[in-house]
Structure formats: structure tokens, C-alpha cells
N, CA, C and O atoms as a CHARMM CRD file, in Angstrom:
* protein
*
  216
    1    1 MET  N    179.56800 119.43800 112.93500 PROA 1      0.00000
    2    1 MET  CA   178.25400 118.69200 112.77800 PROA 1      0.00000
    3    1 MET  C    177.15700 119.34000 113.56500 PROA 1      0.00000
    4    1 MET  O    177.27400 118.89700 114.70800 PROA 1      0.00000
    5    2 ILE  N    176.15100 120.16800 113.51200 PROA 2      0.00000
    6    2 ILE  CA   175.55700 120.57400 114.07700 PROA 2      0.00000
    7    2 ILE  C    174.35500 119.61900 114.81200 PROA 2      0.00000
    8    2 ILE  O    173.71200 118.93000 114.01900 PROA 2      0.00000
    9    3 ASP  N    174.02800 119.52100 116.09000 PROA 3      0.00000
   10    3 ASP  CA   172.58800 118.78200 116.45900 PROA 3      0.00000
   11    3 ASP  C    171.72800 119.05600 115.97700 PROA 3      0.00000
   12    3 ASP  O    171.70900 120.26100 115.72900 PROA 3      0.00000
   13    4 PRO  N    170.55300 118.31700 115.53700 PROA 4      0.00000
   14    4 PRO  CA   169.16700 118.72600 114.76700 PROA 4      0.00000
   15    4 PRO  C    168.58700 119.35100 116.06500 PROA 4      0.00000
   16    4 PRO  O    168.07300 120.46700 115.97800 PROA 4      0.00000
   17    5 ASN  N    168.63200 118.68300 117.32300 PROA 5      0.00000
   18    5 ASN  CA   168.03800 119.29400 118.30900 PROA 5      0.00000
   19    5 ASN  C    168.03800 120.82400 118.49700 PROA 5      0.00000
   20    5 ASN  O    167.03200 121.45400 118.82400 PROA 5      0.00000
   21    6 ILE  N    169.25500 121.37600 118.26400 PROA 6      0.00000
   22    6 ILE  CA   169.53800 122.77600 118.60400 PROA 6      0.00000
   23    6 ILE  C    168.69800 123.35200 117.43200 PROA 6      0.00000
   24    6 ILE  O    167.83900 124.19700 117.68300 PROA 6      0.00000
   25    7 ILE  N    168.88400 122.98400 116.33700 PROA 7      0.00000
   26    7 ILE  CA   168.28100 123.66300 115.11000 PROA 7      0.00000
   27    7 ILE  C    166.60700 123.86900 115.22400 PROA 7      0.00000
   28    7 ILE  O    166.04700 124.90600 114.86600 PROA 7      0.00000
   29    8 ILE  N    165.97000 122.79800 115.73800 PROA 8      0.00000
   30    8 ILE  CA   164.68200 122.81200 116.22100 PROA 8      0.00000
   31    8 ILE  C    164.52900 123.63000 117.18500 PROA 8      0.00000
   32    8 ILE  O    163.61600 124.44500 117.05100 PROA 8      0.00000
   33    9 ILE  N    165.16100 123.66800 118.14600 PROA 9      0.00000
   34    9 ILE  CA   165.21400 124.77700 119.36600 PROA 9      0.00000
   35    9 ILE  C    165.21800 126.25000 118.76500 PROA 9      0.00000
   36    9 ILE  O    164.32300 127.06000 119.00700 PROA 9      0.00000
   37   10 ILE  N    166.17900 126.47900 118.06000 PROA 10     0.00000
   38   10 ILE  CA   166.42400 127.75300 117.65800 PROA 10     0.00000
   39   10 ILE  C    164.87400 127.89000 116.34300 PROA 10     0.00000
   40   10 ILE  O    164.48500 129.05600 116.27300 PROA 10     0.00000
   41   11 LEU  N    164.42000 127.33200 115.82200 PROA 11     0.00000
   42   11 LEU  CA   163.24300 127.69100 114.92600 PROA 11     0.00000
   43   11 LEU  C    161.88600 127.79600 115.90200 PROA 11     0.00000
   44   11 LEU  O    160.83000 128.28200 115.49800 PROA 11     0.00000
   45   12 LEU  N    162.06200 127.31500 117.11800 PROA 12     0.00000
   46   12 LEU  CA   160.93400 127.69500 117.82600 PROA 12     0.00000
   47   12 LEU  C    161.06500 128.78800 118.78100 PROA 12     0.00000
   48   12 LEU  O    160.23800 129.29800 119.53600 PROA 12     0.00000
   49   13 GLY  N    162.49800 129.06900 118.53600 PROA 13     0.00000
   50   13 GLY  CA   162.64800 130.17400 119.84000 PROA 13     0.00000
   51   13 GLY  C    162.41300 131.45300 118.74500 PROA 13     0.00000
   52   13 GLY  O    162.01500 132.53600 119.17200 PROA 13     0.00000
   53   14 LEU  N    162.71000 131.23200 117.20200 PROA 14     0.00000
   54   14 LEU  CA   162.17400 132.26000 116.35800 PROA 14     0.00000
   55   14 LEU  C    160.64300 132.52100 116.19000 PROA 14     0.00000
   56   14 LEU  O    160.10000 133.62600 116.16200 PROA 14     0.00000
   57   15 LEU  N    160.07900 131.35500 116.09000 PROA 15     0.00000
   58   15 LEU  CA   158.48400 131.28300 116.25600 PROA 15     0.00000
   59   15 LEU  C    157.97700 132.25800 117.26800 PROA 15     0.00000
   60   15 LEU  O    157.27100 133.24300 117.04900 PROA 15     0.00000
   61   16 CYS  N    158.38400 131.89000 118.25800 PROA 16     0.00000
   62   16 CYS  CA   158.18000 132.87400 119.61000 PROA 16     0.00000
   63   16 CYS  C    158.51700 134.19200 119.70300 PROA 16     0.00000
   64   16 CYS  O    157.87200 134.90000 120.47700 PROA 16     0.00000
   65   17 PHE  N    159.55300 134.72900 118.95400 PROA 17     0.00000
   66   17 PHE  CA   160.14400 135.91700 118.64700 PROA 17     0.00000
   67   17 PHE  C    159.10600 136.71600 117.78400 PROA 17     0.00000
   68   17 PHE  O    158.72100 137.88100 117.88400 PROA 17     0.00000
   69   18 TYR  N    158.79000 135.75200 116.93300 PROA 18     0.00000
   70   18 TYR  CA   157.85800 136.26100 115.80900 PROA 18     0.00000
   71   18 TYR  C    156.49400 136.65000 116.40300 PROA 18     0.00000
   72   18 TYR  O    155.81900 137.53900 115.88500 PROA 18     0.00000
   73   19 PHE  N    156.12100 136.01900 117.42400 PROA 19     0.00000
   74   19 PHE  CA   154.83200 136.15300 118.17600 PROA 19     0.00000
   75   19 PHE  C    154.96500 137.65700 119.15300 PROA 19     0.00000
   76   19 PHE  O    154.10200 138.52900 119.25900 PROA 19     0.00000
   77   20 ILE  N    155.89900 137.63000 119.59500 PROA 20     0.00000
   78   20 ILE  CA   156.29100 138.81300 120.48600 PROA 20     0.00000
   79   20 ILE  C    156.42700 140.20300 119.58000 PROA 20     0.00000
   80   20 ILE  O    155.95400 141.22200 120.08300 PROA 20     0.00000
   81   21 ILE  N    156.94500 140.27800 118.48600 PROA 21     0.00000
   82   21 ILE  CA   156.93200 141.24400 117.51300 PROA 21     0.00000
   83   21 ILE  C    155.58900 141.52100 117.22000 PROA 21     0.00000
   84   21 ILE  O    155.05100 142.59900 117.47400 PROA 21     0.00000
   85   22 HSD  N    154.95200 140.40400 116.60200 PROA 22     0.00000
   86   22 HSD  CA   153.57500 140.62700 116.03900 PROA 22     0.00000
   87   22 HSD  C    152.44700 141.25400 116.87400 PROA 22     0.00000
   88   22 HSD  O    152.22400 140.82300 118.00500 PROA 22     0.00000
   89   23 PRO  N    151.65000 142.37600 116.28900 PROA 23     0.00000
   90   23 PRO  CA   150.94100 142.93400 117.78700 PROA 23     0.00000
   91   23 PRO  C    149.63600 142.07200 117.63900 PROA 23     0.00000
   92   23 PRO  O    148.69600 142.24100 116.86100 PROA 23     0.00000
   93   24 GLN  N    149.78400 141.32500 118.37600 PROA 24     0.00000
   94   24 GLN  CA   148.58600 140.33300 118.66000 PROA 24     0.00000
   95   24 GLN  C    148.05300 140.85500 120.15100 PROA 24     0.00000
   96   24 GLN  O    148.36000 141.86700 120.78100 PROA 24     0.00000
   97   25 SER  N    147.18000 139.82100 120.45400 PROA 25     0.00000
   98   25 SER  CA   146.92000 139.77800 121.93100 PROA 25     0.00000
   99   25 SER  C    147.65200 139.71700 122.89000 PROA 25     0.00000
  100   25 SER  O    148.34700 138.70300 122.84400 PROA 25     0.00000
  101   26 SER  N    147.87500 140.50000 123.98500 PROA 26     0.00000
  102   26 SER  CA   148.94500 140.48900 124.76500 PROA 26     0.00000
  103   26 SER  C    149.07200 139.23500 125.71400 PROA 26     0.00000
  104   26 SER  O    149.99300 139.07900 126.51600 PROA 26     0.00000
  105   27 GLU  N    147.64200 138.04700 125.44400 PROA 27     0.00000
  106   27 GLU  CA   147.96000 136.80800 126.23900 PROA 27     0.00000
  107   27 GLU  C    148.80500 136.21300 125.41400 PROA 27     0.00000
  108   27 GLU  O    149.79700 135.74100 125.96900 PROA 27     0.00000
  109   28 ARG  N    148.72400 136.06600 124.11800 PROA 28     0.00000
  110   28 ARG  CA   149.59400 135.20500 123.24200 PROA 28     0.00000
  111   28 ARG  C    151.09600 135.96600 123.37300 PROA 28     0.00000
  112   28 ARG  O    151.96400 135.15800 123.04200 PROA 28     0.00000
  113   29 ARG  N    151.50000 136.88100 123.64000 PROA 29     0.00000
  114   29 ARG  CA   152.86200 137.67100 123.62300 PROA 29     0.00000
  115   29 ARG  C    153.15500 137.21000 125.29100 PROA 29     0.00000
  116   29 ARG  O    154.34600 136.90000 125.33900 PROA 29     0.00000
  117   30 LYS  N    152.71300 137.09900 126.25300 PROA 30     0.00000
  118   30 LYS  CA   152.94600 136.89900 127.38500 PROA 30     0.00000
  119   30 LYS  C    153.31800 135.10700 127.26300 PROA 30     0.00000
  120   30 LYS  O    154.16600 134.63100 128.01700 PROA 30     0.00000
  121   31 TRP  N    152.81300 134.50000 126.56000 PROA 31     0.00000
  122   31 TRP  CA   152.79900 132.86600 126.50700 PROA 31     0.00000
  123   31 TRP  C    154.32200 132.93000 125.40400 PROA 31     0.00000
  124   31 TRP  O    155.21600 132.09700 125.55700 PROA 31     0.00000
  125   32 ALA  N    154.39900 133.87300 124.48600 PROA 32     0.00000
  126   32 ALA  CA   155.71500 133.75800 123.53000 PROA 32     0.00000
  127   32 ALA  C    156.72300 133.95500 124.35800 PROA 32     0.00000
  128   32 ALA  O    157.68400 133.18800 124.32100 PROA 32     0.00000
  129   33 ILE  N    156.67000 135.16200 125.36900 PROA 33     0.00000
  130   33 ILE  CA   157.79100 135.41800 126.09900 PROA 33     0.00000
  131   33 ILE  C    158.37600 134.44400 127.03600 PROA 33     0.00000
  132   33 ILE  O    159.57100 134.16100 127.10900 PROA 33     0.00000
  133   34 GLY  N    157.37000 133.93400 127.78100 PROA 34     0.00000
  134   34 GLY  CA   157.63200 132.65100 128.56400 PROA 34     0.00000
  135   34 GLY  C    158.64000 131.52500 127.76800 PROA 34     0.00000
  136   34 GLY  O    159.67700 131.02800 128.20700 PROA 34     0.00000
  137   35 GLY  N    158.04200 131.31100 126.56500 PROA 35     0.00000
  138   35 GLY  CA   158.40200 130.06500 125.51500 PROA 35     0.00000
  139   35 GLY  C    159.61200 130.42200 125.17900 PROA 35     0.00000
  140   35 GLY  O    160.49500 129.56800 125.09900 PROA 35     0.00000
  141   36 LEU  N    159.87300 131.83100 124.90700 PROA 36     0.00000
  142   36 LEU  CA   161.25100 132.15400 124.46800 PROA 36     0.00000
  143   36 LEU  C    162.53400 132.05600 125.49400 PROA 36     0.00000
  144   36 LEU  O    163.64200 131.70600 125.08800 PROA 36     0.00000
  145   37 ILE  N    162.32300 132.33200 126.59500 PROA 37     0.00000
  146   37 ILE  CA   162.65300 131.93500 128.09100 PROA 37     0.00000
  147   37 ILE  C    163.01100 130.71400 128.07200 PROA 37     0.00000
  148   37 ILE  O    164.18200 130.36400 128.21700 PROA 37     0.00000
  149   38 PHE  N    162.07400 129.95300 127.89600 PROA 38     0.00000
  150   38 PHE  CA   162.12600 128.44100 128.34700 PROA 38     0.00000
  151   38 PHE  C    163.30500 128.02400 126.87800 PROA 38     0.00000
  152   38 PHE  O    164.44500 127.75400 127.25600 PROA 38     0.00000
  153   39 MET  N    163.15500 127.98700 125.86500 PROA 39     0.00000
  154   39 MET  CA   164.21600 127.96900 124.64100 PROA 39     0.00000
  155   39 MET  C    165.45500 128.34800 125.16500 PROA 39     0.00000
  156   39 MET  O    166.29400 127.44800 125.11000 PROA 39     0.00000
  157   40 MET  N    165.91300 129.64100 125.76800 PROA 40     0.00000
  158   40 MET  CA   166.99400 129.65300 125.66100 PROA 40     0.00000
  159   40 MET  C    167.56900 128.96600 126.92400 PROA 40     0.00000
  160   40 MET  O    168.73000 128.56300 126.85100 PROA 40     0.00000
  161   41 VAL  N    167.02500 128.82800 127.82900 PROA 41     0.00000
  162   41 VAL  CA   167.31300 128.03700 129.09000 PROA 41     0.00000
  163   41 VAL  C    167.30500 126.48500 128.40400 PROA 41     0.00000
  164   41 VAL  O    168.26700 125.78900 128.72900 PROA 41     0.00000
  165   42 LEU  N    166.41900 125.93900 127.58500 PROA 42     0.00000
  166   42 LEU  CA   166.65100 124.41500 126.85300 PROA 42     0.00000
  167   42 LEU  C    168.09500 124.75100 126.05800 PROA 42     0.00000
  168   42 LEU  O    169.03200 123.95900 126.15500 PROA 42     0.00000
  169   43 LEU  N    168.18100 125.72000 125.43400 PROA 43     0.00000
  170   43 LEU  CA   169.53400 125.51600 124.65200 PROA 43     0.00000
  171   43 LEU  C    170.66600 125.64300 125.24200 PROA 43     0.00000
  172   43 LEU  O    171.74300 125.24600 124.79700 PROA 43     0.00000
  173   44 GLY  N    170.46300 126.25200 126.36400 PROA 44     0.00000
  174   44 GLY  CA   171.64200 126.80300 127.37500 PROA 44     0.00000
  175   44 GLY  C    172.35600 125.35500 127.87700 PROA 44     0.00000
  176   44 GLY  O    173.52800 124.99600 127.76100 PROA 44     0.00000
  177   45 VAL  N    171.21000 124.66900 128.47300 PROA 45     0.00000
  178   45 VAL  CA   171.67600 123.32500 128.85800 PROA 45     0.00000
  179   45 VAL  C    172.05700 122.35400 127.93800 PROA 45     0.00000
  180   45 VAL  O    172.99600 121.56900 128.06600 PROA 45     0.00000
  181   46 ARG  N    171.22800 122.45200 126.93400 PROA 46     0.00000
  182   46 ARG  CA   172.04100 121.57800 125.48500 PROA 46     0.00000
  183   46 ARG  C    173.16600 121.87400 124.95100 PROA 46     0.00000
  184   46 ARG  O    173.64700 121.04100 124.18300 PROA 46     0.00000
  185   47 VAL  N    173.79600 122.95300 125.16700 PROA 47     0.00000
  186   47 VAL  CA   175.32900 123.57000 124.62600 PROA 47     0.00000
  187   47 VAL  C    176.24700 122.83500 125.84700 PROA 47     0.00000
  188   47 VAL  O    177.34600 122.33100 125.61500 PROA 47     0.00000
  189   48 ASN  N    175.56500 122.85900 127.28400 PROA 48     0.00000
  190   48 ASN  CA   176.45100 122.91300 128.17800 PROA 48     0.00000
  191   48 ASN  C    176.84400 121.11500 128.28400 PROA 48     0.00000
  192   48 ASN  O    177.95800 120.63200 128.48300 PROA 48     0.00000
  193   49 TYR  N    175.41900 120.31000 128.05900 PROA 49     0.00000
  194   49 TYR  CA   175.43600 119.12500 127.68600 PROA 49     0.00000
  195   49 TYR  C    176.43900 118.67100 126.59200 PROA 49     0.00000
  196   49 TYR  O    177.07400 117.62300 126.71300 PROA 49     0.00000
  197   50 LEU  N    176.54000 119.35300 125.70300 PROA 50     0.00000
  198   50 LEU  CA   177.41000 119.01900 124.58000 PROA 50     0.00000
  199   50 LEU  C    178.62200 119.26100 124.51500 PROA 50     0.00000
  200   50 LEU  O    179.24800 118.71200 123.60900 PROA 50     0.00000
  201   51 GLN  N    179.38000 120.21300 125.51400 PROA 51     0.00000
  202   51 GLN  CA   180.52100 120.54200 125.97200 PROA 51     0.00000
  203   51 GLN  C    181.22000 119.84200 126.70400 PROA 51     0.00000
  204   51 GLN  O    182.42500 119.69200 126.49700 PROA 51     0.00000
  205   52 ASN  N    180.43800 119.17100 127.91000 PROA 52     0.00000
  206   52 ASN  CA   180.94000 118.29800 128.86700 PROA 52     0.00000
  207   52 ASN  C    179.88400 116.95100 129.34100 PROA 52     0.00000
  208   52 ASN  O    179.28100 116.78000 130.40000 PROA 52     0.00000
  209   53 PRO  N    179.93500 116.20300 128.24500 PROA 53     0.00000
  210   53 PRO  CA   178.56300 114.90400 128.25100 PROA 53     0.00000
  211   53 PRO  C    179.11800 114.11800 129.30300 PROA 53     0.00000
  212   53 PRO  O    179.93700 113.26200 128.97000 PROA 53     0.00000
  213   54 TYR  N    178.84100 114.23900 130.45700 PROA 54     0.00000
  214   54 TYR  CA   178.85700 113.31600 131.60700 PROA 54     0.00000
  215   54 TYR  C    177.52600 112.65000 132.00100 PROA 54     0.00000
  216   54 TYR  O    177.48500 111.87100 132.95400 PROA 54     0.00000
């Protein structure tokens, strides 16, 4: 059973990834890259927590 929070995080990550690829203003791209890094960290923490929930 996949945690619904992980699905939400992945969808947000894909949205950020779309903004990075989409040729828009560099300001938005900067925010998207920051958001993507944040999602990766969040996903890492989430997976870690699921593996050993103490």
C-alpha cells in the first residue's frame, strides 16, 4: 500500500519539473528548482520514516 502523501509529493515534484523544462521566466525556474530539491528532501525523510517509524 502506497502512502497517499508520497503520491502528492511526487505529483508536486512533477509539477516543479514541468516548470523547469517549460521555457518561462528564469524567476519561476529558480523557484521550481528550489521546490524540486525541497520535494526530494521531503520524499527522502518520508521514506526514511516509513522504513523505521520511531
